[in-house]
C-alpha positions in Angstrom: 30.8 32.5 -15.5 34.0 34.3 -14.5 37.3 32.6 -13.9 39.5 34.1 -11.1 43.0 33.1 -9.9 44.2 33.0 -6.3 47.4 35.1 -6.1 49.6 32.0 -5.6 47.9 30.2 -8.4 48.5 33.1 -10.8 52.2 33.2 -9.9 52.4 29.4 -10.4 50.6 29.7 -13.8 53.1 32.3 -14.9 56.0 30.0 -14.2 54.6 26.9 -16.0 56.4 25.7 -19.2 54.7 27.1 -22.3 53.2 23.8 -23.4 51.7 23.3 -20.0 50.3 26.8 -20.0 48.5 26.1 -23.3 47.0 22.9 -21.9 45.9 24.6 -18.7 44.4 27.6 -20.6 42.4 25.3 -22.9 40.9 23.5 -19.9 40.3 26.7 -18.0 38.3 28.0 -21.0 36.1 25.0 -20.9 35.4 25.6 -17.2 33.6 28.8 -18.2 30.9 26.7 -19.9 31.2 23.4 -18.0 32.6 24.0 -14.5 31.5 20.6 -13.2 33.3 18.6 -15.9 36.3 17.6 -13.8 36.3 15.2 -10.8 36.3 16.2 -7.1 39.3 15.2 -5.0 38.0 12.8 -2.4 40.9 12.8 0.1 44.1 14.6 1.0 44.9 18.3 1.5 42.9 19.5 -1.5 39.8 17.3 -0.6 36.6 18.9 -2.0 38.3 20.8 -4.8 37.8 19.8 -8.4 41.0 19.3 -10.4 42.5 18.5 -13.8 45.9 17.6 -15.1 47.9 20.0 -17.3 51.1 18.3 -18.3 52.9 17.3 -15.1 50.8 19.7 -13.0 47.5 19.5 -11.3 45.2 22.5 -11.3 42.7 22.7 -8.4 39.6 24.9 -8.5 36.4 25.6 -6.6 33.2 27.2 -7.9 30.0 28.9 -7.0 27.1 30.2 -9.0 29.0 33.1 -10.5 32.7 32.2 -10.6 35.3 29.5 -10.9 38.3 30.2 -8.6 41.6 28.6 -9.5 43.0 27.8 -6.1 46.3 26.0 -6.7 48.6 24.7 -9.4 51.0 22.1 -8.1 53.5 19.6 -9.5 51.7 16.2 -9.6 52.9 13.9 -12.3 50.2 11.3 -12.8 51.6 7.9 -13.9 49.4 5.2 -15.2 49.8 1.8 -13.6 
């Protein structure tokens, strides 16, 4: 399975701090073998996209039979209650 980046997502990835890039890259590598491993966003603007956290950023992606497309990388610090 191929992993593709939307243009804006590629630009956002390039601007991430190095430690966040490493976390995101490790998770993206896993997507090649297990694209359904992360949850689907149930509401909001990115509803229907799968996502994972990389540092203080959220990486949203969609998939089809041949490819995973990284759609967006946005700041989204997730705090535990």
